[in-house]
Structures are given as C-alpha cells and as structure tokens.
C-alpha positions in Angstrom: -30.1 86.2 111.6 -30.7 83.4 109.1 -34.5 83.0 108.5 -34.5 79.3 109.3 -38.3 79.1 109.9 -38.9 80.4 106.4 -37.3 77.3 104.8 -39.5 74.4 103.6 -40.5 72.1 106.5 -38.3 69.2 105.3 -35.3 71.4 105.3 -36.0 72.8 108.7 -36.4 69.3 110.1 -33.1 68.2 108.5 -31.3 71.0 110.3 -33.1 70.4 113.6 -32.2 66.7 113.5 -28.5 67.6 113.6 -28.8 69.6 116.8 -27.9 68.4 120.2 -30.6 68.1 122.9 -29.7 71.4 124.5 -29.8 73.2 121.2 -33.1 71.6 120.3 -34.6 72.7 123.6 -33.4 76.3 123.2 -34.8 76.4 119.6 -38.2 75.2 120.9 -38.6 78.2 123.1 -38.7 80.6 120.1 -42.3 79.9 119.1 -45.1 77.3 118.9 -43.9 76.3 115.5 -40.4 75.9 116.7 -41.6 73.7 119.5 -43.6 71.5 117.1 -40.5 71.1 114.9 -38.3 70.2 117.9 -40.8 67.5 119.1 -40.5 65.7 115.8 -36.8 64.7 116.4 -36.4 61.3 118.0 -33.9 61.2 120.9 -31.9 58.1 121.6 -31.4 56.5 125.0 -31.9 59.8 126.8 -31.8 59.4 130.6 -33.2 62.4 132.5 -32.4 63.3 136.1 -34.1 66.1 138.1 -32.9 67.6 141.4 -35.9 69.4 142.8 -34.0 71.2 145.6 -31.3 72.7 143.4 -33.7 73.2 140.5 -31.4 71.2 138.2 -32.0 69.1 135.2 -29.3 66.8 133.9 -29.3 64.1 131.2 -27.1 61.6 129.5 -27.6 60.4 125.9 -26.4 57.1 124.4 -24.5 56.4 127.6 -22.6 59.7 127.5 -23.1 62.7 129.8 -25.1 65.4 128.1 -25.5 68.5 130.2 -26.5 70.1 133.5 -29.2 72.7 133.0 -30.3 75.1 135.7 -33.7 76.7 136.0 -33.7 80.5 135.6 -36.5 82.9 134.5 -39.0 80.1 133.8 -36.7 78.2 131.5 -33.6 76.0 131.7 -30.2 77.3 130.6 -27.1 75.2 129.9 -24.5 75.1 132.7 -26.1 74.3 136.0 -24.5 74.5 139.4 -25.5 73.2 142.8 -26.8 76.5 144.3 -30.3 76.1 145.8 -33.0 78.0 144.0 -35.7 77.1 146.5 -37.3 80.5 146.3 -38.3 79.7 142.8 -42.0 78.7 142.4 -42.1 74.9 142.3 -45.0 75.0 139.9 -43.0 76.9 137.4 -40.1 74.5 137.8 -42.5 71.5 137.2 -44.0 73.1 134.2 -40.5 73.7 132.7 -39.6 70.0 133.3 -42.9 68.9 131.6 -42.1 71.2 128.7 -38.6 69.6 128.3 -40.2 66.1 128.4 -42.7 67.1 125.7 -40.0 68.5 123.5 -37.6 65.6 123.8 -40.2 62.9 123.8 -38.4 61.3 126.7 -39.4 60.3 130.2 -38.1 61.3 133.6 -36.0 58.4 134.8 -34.4 59.7 138.0 -35.1 62.4 140.6 -33.9 63.6 144.0 -36.0 65.3 146.7 -34.5 67.1 149.7 -37.3 67.1 152.3 -36.3 70.0 154.5 -37.3 73.6 155.0 -37.9 75.9 153.3 -39.7 73.3 151.2 -43.3 73.1 152.4 -45.7 70.2 152.8 -47.9 71.8 150.1 -45.0 71.9 147.6 -44.1 68.3 148.4 -47.7 67.1 147.9 -48.0 69.0 144.6 -44.7 67.6 143.3 -45.6 64.0 144.3 -49.0 64.3 142.6 -47.3 65.4 139.4 -44.8 62.6 139.6 -47.7 60.1 140.1 -49.2 61.2 136.8 -46.1 60.0 134.9 -46.7 57.0 132.6 -43.4 55.4 133.4 -41.9 53.9 136.5 -38.6 55.3 137.9 -35.2 53.8 137.7 -33.6 55.7 140.6 -35.0 57.9 143.3 -33.0 59.6 146.1 -34.7 61.0 149.1 -32.7 63.3 151.5 -34.9 64.1 154.5 -34.6 66.0 157.8 -38.2 65.6 159.0 -40.3 62.5 159.6 -43.5 64.4 158.7 -42.4 65.0 155.1 -40.7 61.6 154.7 -43.9 59.9 155.8 -45.9 62.0 153.3 -43.7 60.7 150.5 -44.0 57.1 151.8 -47.8 57.3 152.0 -48.6 59.4 148.9 -46.2 58.3 146.2 -47.6 55.7 143.9 -45.1 54.9 141.1 -42.8 51.9 141.2 -39.1 52.5 141.8 -36.2 50.2 140.9 -33.6 51.8 143.2 -34.6 53.9 146.2 -31.9 55.6 148.2 -32.6 57.3 151.6 -30.2 59.9 153.0 -30.3 62.6 155.6 -29.9 63.3 159.3 -31.3 60.9 161.9 -34.9 62.0 161.9 -37.2 62.2 165.0 -39.5 59.2 164.4 -43.1 59.6 165.7 -43.5 55.8 166.4 -45.5 55.0 163.3 -44.9 51.5 162.1 -45.1 51.1 158.3 -47.0 48.0 157.2 -46.5 48.4 153.5 -45.7 50.9 150.7 -48.0 52.0 147.9 -45.3 51.3 145.4 -42.8 48.5 144.6 -39.1 48.8 145.2 -36.4 46.4 143.9 -33.3 47.8 145.6 -33.7 49.8 148.8 -30.7 51.4 150.6 -31.0 53.6 153.6 -28.3 55.6 155.3 -30.9 56.9 157.9 -32.2 55.0 160.8 -35.2 52.8 160.1 -36.9 52.0 163.4 -40.2 52.1 161.4 -39.0 49.1 159.4 -40.7 45.9 160.7 -41.3 42.3 159.6 -44.7 42.9 157.9 -43.2 45.7 155.9 -40.4 43.4 154.6 -42.9 40.7 153.7 -45.0 43.0 151.5 -42.0 43.9 149.2 -40.5 41.8 146.4 -37.0 43.1 147.0 -33.8 42.1 145.3 -31.5 43.9 147.8 -31.9 45.9 150.9 -29.6 47.7 153.2 -31.0 49.4 156.3 -29.7 50.8 159.6 -31.2 50.6 163.1 -34.2 48.5 161.9 -37.1 47.9 164.3 -36.8 44.0 164.1 -35.8 41.7 166.9 -33.7 38.5 166.6 -37.0 36.6 166.6 -38.3 38.7 163.7 -35.2 38.1 161.7 -35.5 34.4 162.4 -39.1 34.5 161.0 -37.7 36.4 158.0 -35.0 33.8 157.3 -37.3 30.8 157.8 -40.0 32.3 155.5 -37.3 32.8 152.8 -36.0 29.3 153.4 -39.5 27.8 152.9 -40.0 29.8 149.7 -42.9 31.7 151.1 -41.6 35.3 150.8 -38.8 37.4 149.3 -37.9 34.7 146.8 -36.0 37.2 144.6 -33.9 38.5 147.4 -30.2 38.5 146.7 -28.8 40.6 149.5 -29.9 41.9 152.9 -27.7 44.1 155.1 -29.3 44.9 158.4 -27.7 46.9 161.2 -29.0 47.1 164.8 -28.1 49.7 167.3 -28.5 47.1 170.1 -26.9 43.7 170.0 -29.0 40.6 169.2 -28.3 36.9 169.5 -27.0 35.6 166.1 -27.8 32.0 167.1 -31.4 33.1 167.8 -31.6 34.7 164.3 -30.7 31.4 162.6 -32.4 29.1 165.0 -34.2 26.2 163.3 -32.7 27.0 159.9 -30.2 24.2 159.8 -27.4 26.6 159.5 -23.8 25.3 159.3 -20.9 27.5 160.5 -18.2 27.2 157.9 -14.4 27.3 158.3 -13.0 30.3 156.2 -9.9 28.2 155.5 -11.9 25.6 153.5 -15.1 27.4 152.5 -15.2 30.0 149.7 -18.2 31.0 147.6 -18.5 33.9 145.1 -21.1 36.6 145.2 -21.8 39.3 142.6 -22.2 42.4 144.7 -24.1 45.2 142.9 -21.6 47.8 144.2 -18.4 46.0 145.0 -18.5 43.6 142.0 -17.3 40.0 142.3 -16.4 39.1 145.8 -15.4 35.9 147.5 -16.9 35.1 150.9 -15.1 32.7 153.2 -16.8 31.1 156.2 -20.1 32.4 157.5 -23.2 30.5 158.3 -24.6 28.5 155.3 -28.4 28.0 155.0 -30.2 26.1 152.2 -33.5 27.1 150.8 -36.0 24.3 150.1 -35.1 24.4 146.4 -31.4 24.0 147.2 -30.4 27.7 146.8 -27.6 28.7 149.2 -27.6 31.7 151.5 -24.6 32.9 153.4 -25.0 34.8 156.7 -21.7 36.7 156.8 -20.4 36.7 160.4 -17.3 38.7 159.5 -18.8 42.0 158.7 -17.9 42.9 155.1 -14.6 41.1 155.3 -14.4 40.1 151.7 -11.5 38.4 149.9 -10.2 38.5 146.4 -9.7 35.2 144.7 -6.0 34.8 145.6 -6.1 36.4 149.1 -5.1 34.2 152.0 -7.1 33.9 155.2 -5.2 35.7 158.0 -4.5 34.4 161.5 -7.0 37.0 162.8 -9.7 35.5 160.6 -8.9 32.0 161.9 -8.9 33.0 165.5 -12.2 34.8 165.1 -13.7 31.7 163.5 -12.4 29.4 166.3 -13.9 31.8 168.9 -17.2 31.8 167.1 -17.2 28.0 166.7 -16.7 27.6 170.4 -19.8 29.7 171.0 -21.7 28.0 168.2 -21.2 24.6 169.8 -22.1 25.8 173.4 -25.1 27.1 175.2 -23.6 30.6 175.1 -25.2 33.4 173.2 -23.5 35.0 170.2 -24.2 38.7 170.4 -23.8 41.0 167.4 -25.3 44.1 165.7 -25.1 43.0 162.1 -26.9 40.6 159.8 -25.4 40.3 156.3 -27.4 37.9 154.2 -26.3 36.9 150.7 -27.9 34.5 148.3 -25.4 32.7 146.1 
C-alpha cells in the first residue's frame, strides 16, 4: 500500500482535493489525521438528503447525483438500497451523519421520517432534538406517518424552518386536537393525508406561498374569512396557490360571498399561472377576485381542468359554465368539495 500519509502535508492535500466525496469520506475513516485532511477540502454545491427509516444518505454535487450510501457497522458504505435497517441504533446513525457533515463541511438540506413502528417515541424525540441543533434551515422535509401521536410530536417539537414540507401516509386516527400554530415556518405545504386538524387560525399564522391539503377542518364560512382577509391584504400576502379538498360538500357561493367575485366565461377568459409542478398553465373561466392592491386571484371551478395555449374549449366545458352561471345568478346553492385558489 502506498504510504500516502507519509508525504508532505501539501502533497497529501493535493491528492485529497482530487477525490470524489465518497472517496474522501472513506479516507477520513482511516485515522484522526486522515479526517483532518479530509475536512480541509471544500465541497461545492453539495445537497445532502437523509432517510432515517431506511438508514440511507444520498447527495448530489454541482447539480449532478453523487451517490446513495447505506449505513452498516457504524459507517456509511457506497451503494445503498431501500431495505429498512430499523434495528440499527438511531444514535449511531445520527453520529455517522454528523461525522459525514463534519468531514464534507456541508449541511443537511433534506430528510425523510417514517413515523411508524418499530420506531419509538423516544427515538423520534432524540432525532428531532438533534435536527433542532442544526444551524441551517431545511429545504425539503418529507413526513410519512401512520400514527397521530408521533405526527403531533413532530409538529409540536420541531423548531427549524422548512421551505417545502410534504406529508404522506395512511389516514391517521385524529384525536381531535386542533392546531393553532406551528413552531416553525413553512413556505410550501403539501399533504396527501387528511388534515381535519387544519383550521383557520392555523392558516393565518403561516406565511405560505403554496398549500395543498385534503379533508381540511374548515367550513365555507371559514374559507370566506380566509379569502376576504387575503383580499384586504391582512394575511397570507405571499400566497400563490391554495388547493383545499373537503370530504363533505360546501356552498361555493358562500365561500366567495362579499368578495366581489365575477364568474368568467371560459370561451373569453384566459389567464396564465406558473404552477410549481405542472409549469406554465392557462386557466379559462373560474371566479375572478381582486385584492385591494389590484392583484388577481382565480378560484378555479373546473377542478384542475387546465389548457395549453392553443387548446380549444370543449362543448362540455361550455355546458358546465352555463350550468354554473345559472346557479350563480339564482338563489340556488352551488355545492362542491374543492377550492382551487391561484394568484396571478
């Protein structure tokens, strides 16, 4: 074996600077001196993602995928797979992540938690407390939960701001607790689990840019208060998109009551919206509402019926609009389960 560590420090550093991140990490495990040498190399645009359930660490560098690394025998080895290693001591896993962060001089940008047995409450609390000690905020966090107890612990105990929070999992058995606020800020919140705990006060405490939530615990009157508060510039001024789904139908006319909304004809009305997932879309028709500063919001009454620039409105679209228009101009209620709100 070539006696690399016997070379002059400058020569060793020149060699180490040529190594890839995985090679640098493996070298650092040889000795304390090797670790110090590894720490001197500057990494560039390293984005680190940790999956606590599968005990995986993955990263990209300069916009290109770097590697999946799985945790084995108190260290990471290159070539991870999605086989749960939940019998591994979580403390050892966290220590290995911290060591990787120290060596690469990078920060943890993204992580995923699966809140389900055999994960324990104590393991979850220990992990959250360690994450709270991070100096940085988080770009993307995914929570996959099967129990309300563990999910509520995360909501109550976590303290670091998150740009994008994604909620997954089975429909959990809610204990009736109504959340008033979070202890951290979120810009983009997307939930694929039911959110009966999501109420008006909760929405008003967040400065969201986008939100998507199913089975929210908000009535037509609550949503009306939300729209009018936005319209008056009191709350949620940075909001660009809100997709709310109700299990029970609510009166759409009650939701937009007093907002000065105008039901638009899809044959003559077309506005563009830059959707964060779908990209540029054209929205025809809908209910137009103006904020007090002139900003336009579209309440989409079609339910994700987007058009490309050159697409024609179908006969079905026209018939649906005419039916809605008849209800709009009458004393009849307009029942629906969806509220799609886009700020143009």
